[in-house]
One Martini backbone bead per residue (centre of mass of N, CA, C, O) as a GRO file, in nm:
protein
   95
    1ILE     BB    1   0.943   0.997   0.481
    2ASP     BB    2   0.666   0.936   0.617
    3THR     BB    3   0.551   0.837   0.922
    4GLN     BB    4   0.305   0.673   0.824
    5ASP     BB    5   0.478   0.492   0.628
    6VAL     BB    6   0.664   0.383   0.842
    7ALA     BB    7   0.444   0.237   1.011
    8GLN     BB    8   0.342   0.056   0.782
    9TYR     BB    9   0.617  -0.087   0.747
   10ILE     BB   10   0.668  -0.193   1.048
   11LEU     BB   11   0.414  -0.332   1.172
   12PRO     BB   12   0.453  -0.625   1.036
   13LEU     BB   13   0.758  -0.660   1.190
   14LEU     BB   14   0.716  -0.670   1.515
   15ASP     BB   15   0.664  -0.998   1.558
   16LYS     BB   16   0.955  -1.024   1.411
   17PRO     BB   17   1.263  -1.110   1.398
   18SER     BB   18   1.510  -0.915   1.189
   19GLY     BB   19   1.696  -0.712   1.266
   20LYS     BB   20   1.818  -0.542   1.015
   21LEU     BB   21   1.676  -0.316   0.822
   22PRO     BB   22   1.620  -0.192   0.540
   23ASP     BB   23   1.648   0.054   0.373
   24VAL     BB   24   1.424   0.340   0.338
   25GLY     BB   25   1.193   0.532   0.130
   26GLY     BB   26   1.038   0.734  -0.039
   27LEU     BB   27   0.887   0.810  -0.343
   28GLU     BB   28   1.106   1.052  -0.350
   29ILE     BB   29   1.380   1.231  -0.523
   30LEU     BB   30   1.486   1.546  -0.402
   31ARG     BB   31   1.581   1.852  -0.432
   32PHE     BB   32   1.605   2.118  -0.249
   33GLU     BB   33   1.467   2.314  -0.445
   34GLU     BB   34   1.210   2.146  -0.475
   35LEU     BB   35   1.127   2.153  -0.176
   36ALA     BB   36   1.111   2.458  -0.152
   37ARG     BB   37   0.905   2.507  -0.382
   38ILE     BB   38   0.677   2.352  -0.245
   39TYR     BB   39   0.662   2.501   0.026
   40LEU     BB   40   0.623   2.785  -0.090
   41ARG     BB   41   0.365   2.735  -0.255
   42GLU     BB   42   0.181   2.665  -0.004
   43GLN     BB   43   0.237   2.987   0.085
   44GLY     BB   44   0.218   3.146  -0.215
   45ILE     BB   45   0.505   3.119  -0.334
   46THR     BB   46   0.591   3.109  -0.686
   47ASN     BB   47   0.879   3.322  -0.725
   48PRO     BB   48   1.150   3.251  -0.611
   49THR     BB   49   1.472   3.350  -0.481
   50PHE     BB   50   1.783   3.207  -0.528
   51ILE     BB   51   2.089   3.166  -0.349
   52GLN     BB   52   2.420   3.151  -0.318
   53ALA     BB   53   2.598   3.045  -0.070
   54ALA     BB   54   2.899   3.103   0.056
   55LYS     BB   55   2.825   2.894   0.304
   56SER     BB   56   2.789   2.592   0.425
   57PHE     BB   57   2.626   2.404   0.659
   58PHE     BB   58   2.779   2.184   0.537
   59PRO     BB   59   3.020   1.978   0.498
   60PRO     BB   60   3.174   1.885   0.218
   61ALA     BB   61   3.117   1.577   0.249
   62ALA     BB   62   2.812   1.598   0.280
   63VAL     BB   63   2.761   1.731   0.006
   64GLU     BB   64   2.877   1.498  -0.163
   65SER     BB   65   2.683   1.275  -0.060
   66PHE     BB   66   2.424   1.420  -0.146
   67ARG     BB   67   2.495   1.433  -0.451
   68TYR     BB   68   2.511   1.093  -0.445
   69GLY     BB   69   2.271   0.978  -0.263
   70ILE     BB   70   2.333   0.853   0.032
   71ASN     BB   71   2.035   0.953   0.166
   72THR     BB   72   1.916   0.732  -0.008
   73ALA     BB   73   1.653   0.471  -0.131
   74PRO     BB   74   1.597   0.371  -0.452
   75HIS     BB   75   1.545   0.037  -0.398
   76ASN     BB   76   1.329   0.136  -0.140
   77ARG     BB   77   1.045   0.250  -0.204
   78TYR     BB   78   0.786   0.402   0.014
   79GLY     BB   79   0.450   0.471  -0.019
   80THR     BB   80   0.195   0.760  -0.043
   81ILE     BB   81   0.359   1.015   0.059
   82THR     BB   82   0.438   1.314  -0.039
   83TRP     BB   83   0.569   1.604   0.003
   84ALA     BB   84   0.324   1.773  -0.087
   85ASP     BB   85   0.130   1.628   0.096
   86TYR     BB   86   0.260   1.718   0.365
   87VAL     BB   87   0.258   2.026   0.322
   88ARG     BB   88  -0.046   2.051   0.281
   89ARG     BB   89  -0.134   1.929   0.554
   90LYS     BB   90   0.018   2.114   0.735
   91PHE     BB   91  -0.128   2.385   0.638
   92GLN     BB   92  -0.423   2.296   0.695
   93SER     BB   93  -0.381   2.252   1.011
   94HIS     BB   94  -0.314   2.588   1.036
   95ALA     BB   95  -0.587   2.725   0.932
   0.00000   0.00000   0.00000
């Protein structure tokens, strides 16, 4: 979820005590490969080669959690800014 979308989500809640807010996520749930392809495409790399790493950066329990979507909020998606929008904006601002 983009930080601008988070701000829009939280802003109306600031004047009301609410305790713990529900988990919220961005518009999309993307696999790492999709994130990487979009990121690379914005840099002009359209046909990358991905390799399987011999050892994961994350511990096996974390990998399994990610595989099952524990780091997502599919029932509370919010916002207007996609990953592609964010990456495009980031690279345009550095041009």
